Every structure is written in C-alpha cells, then in structure tokens.
C-alpha positions in Angstrom: 99.2 -88.8 -29.4 100.3 -89.3 -25.4 97.7 -86.8 -22.9 98.6 -85.3 -20.2 97.8 -87.6 -17.4 99.2 -88.1 -14.0 102.9 -88.9 -13.8 103.7 -87.4 -17.5 105.6 -84.6 -18.2 104.2 -81.7 -19.9 106.3 -78.7 -21.5 104.1 -75.6 -22.6 104.5 -72.0 -23.7 102.0 -69.8 -21.4 100.9 -66.3 -20.9 98.9 -65.3 -17.6 96.6 -62.3 -17.1 94.5 -60.7 -14.6 90.8 -60.3 -15.0 91.9 -56.4 -16.2 94.1 -57.8 -18.7 97.2 -57.3 -17.3 100.0 -60.1 -17.7 101.6 -60.8 -14.2 103.5 -64.1 -16.2 104.7 -65.8 -19.2 107.1 -67.8 -20.9 107.4 -65.4 -24.1 110.9 -65.8 -25.0 112.1 -68.2 -22.6 112.2 -72.1 -22.3 108.9 -74.0 -21.8 107.8 -74.6 -18.5 107.9 -78.2 -17.4 106.7 -80.1 -15.0 105.4 -83.4 -13.8 101.1 -83.8 -13.8 100.3 -84.8 -10.2 103.0 -83.7 -8.4 101.7 -80.7 -7.0 104.3 -78.5 -9.2 101.9 -76.0 -10.9 98.0 -74.7 -9.3 95.6 -77.2 -9.5 93.3 -75.2 -11.4 95.5 -75.2 -14.1 96.9 -78.8 -13.9 93.0 -79.7 -14.3 92.4 -77.6 -17.3 95.7 -79.7 -19.1 94.6 -82.8 -17.9 94.0 -84.7 -21.5 96.0 -82.4 -23.7 98.4 -82.9 -25.9 101.6 -81.6 -28.2 100.5 -79.0 -29.9 96.8 -78.0 -28.8 96.2 -74.7 -26.8 93.5 -73.2 -25.0 92.5 -70.2 -23.1 91.1 -70.5 -19.5 90.0 -69.2 -16.2 91.3 -70.5 -13.2 88.9 -69.1 -10.0 91.1 -67.7 -7.3 90.1 -70.7 -4.9 92.1 -73.2 -7.4 95.3 -70.9 -8.0 96.2 -69.1 -5.3 93.5 -69.2 -2.6 92.0 -66.0 -1.1 93.2 -63.4 0.7 93.5 -63.8 3.8 93.1 -61.1 6.5 95.2 -61.8 9.3 98.2 -62.5 7.3 98.4 -59.1 7.2 100.8 -57.7 10.1 101.1 -54.4 11.0 105.0 -53.9 13.3 106.8 -50.9 14.7 109.2 -49.4 12.0 111.3 -49.0 14.7 111.5 -53.1 14.1 113.0 -53.3 11.4 116.7 -52.9 10.5 118.2 -49.8 8.8 119.8 -51.2 6.0 116.2 -53.0 4.7 114.6 -51.8 1.9 111.2 -50.6 2.6 109.9 -49.8 -0.9 105.6 -50.6 -1.6 106.1 -53.7 -3.4 109.4 -55.4 -1.7 109.3 -58.7 -1.0 111.4 -60.0 2.2 111.7 -62.8 4.2 110.7 -63.0 7.7 111.4 -65.7 10.6 108.4 -67.3 11.9 108.9 -68.1 15.9 109.3 -71.6 14.8 112.4 -70.6 12.7 110.4 -71.0 8.9 111.4 -68.5 6.2 108.1 -66.7 5.3 108.1 -64.2 2.4 106.0 -61.0 2.8 105.7 -58.0 0.6 106.0 -54.5 2.1 102.2 -53.3 1.8 102.4 -50.2 3.6 104.8 -47.7 5.5 104.5 -45.2 7.5 106.7 -42.8 10.1 105.7 -45.3 12.7 104.9 -48.5 11.7 105.7 -51.5 8.3 102.5 -53.2 7.2 103.3 -56.8 6.1 101.2 -58.6 4.0 102.2 -62.7 3.8 99.5 -63.6 0.9 100.9 -64.5 -2.1 100.7 -61.5 -4.8 98.2 -63.3 -6.5 95.7 -64.6 -3.4 92.2 -63.9 -4.2 92.8 -63.1 -8.2 91.2 -65.2 -10.6 93.3 -65.7 -13.4 93.4 -66.3 -17.3 96.4 -68.7 -19.2 96.7 -69.0 -23.0 98.5 -72.2 -23.1 100.1 -74.1 -25.4 101.3 -77.9 -25.0 104.5 -78.2 -26.7 105.4 -82.2 -25.1 103.4 -84.8 -23.6 106.1 -87.5 -22.4 
C-alpha cells in the first residue's frame, strides 16, 4: 500500500475538536480534504501524524498548540478608537474583519470586545493557543 510521504497527495476525512470536546471543524457531509504532504497546506502536527499512514487507516491524535496554530500572542491584540471604524462595518463580537497593515498587506482580525469608546481587535488565529484533537481517516494516498 502507498503510504503518506512528502510529495504524495493525501485525502482525509476528519473531525477536529477542542479539549472540551467542542467540534471546530469537520469534513462530515463534504468531500475529503485533499492536500500534498510536505507542501505546508495543513498544520504541521497533523501532517506529521499522517506521515506513513495508508488508505483505510484511522487514528485520533492530539496536536499541541505549538504544532497547530501556535501560541496566543498578546501583542496581536489591539485596541482602537471606535470612531476609527466606519459606521457600516459590523462590530458584533466574533465578527471577522480584514484590516490593512502599514505595509499594505491585508490581515484578518476578529472583533474581541466593543465599548462605547473602543474596539478591540485580535489578529491571532481563532485556534491559536489551543491543543487540537483530530479523528482522521485516510481515504486515499497517491
């Protein structure tokens, strides 16, 4: 059987959960996730866990935050004046927005807190700082 190695194309079905059991993502009801091993298309810890697996194999693995979306960085949280946000921009908690960095790049942020005076934006990935558990089934390896 062909095993998942760098350069191979792997298709998996998966369910990702947090330490409290909450599902944060799943391929259930969708086509399998297909990616190239070694191309950096999935988080490093999950790719390492899939290495050597063949079609038909399943496992459940816990990926520490450092091998998933990294630690939560306090410096990635910024408070701005509410008056700096245009009126038409939704500011519901958890809303994902895109801001422009001083060098012109687009950066995703999440609305973390809103007061009458300020808006707190978090540029951390929503899963940063969290250990993730994946139940995976390898569907195909080519």
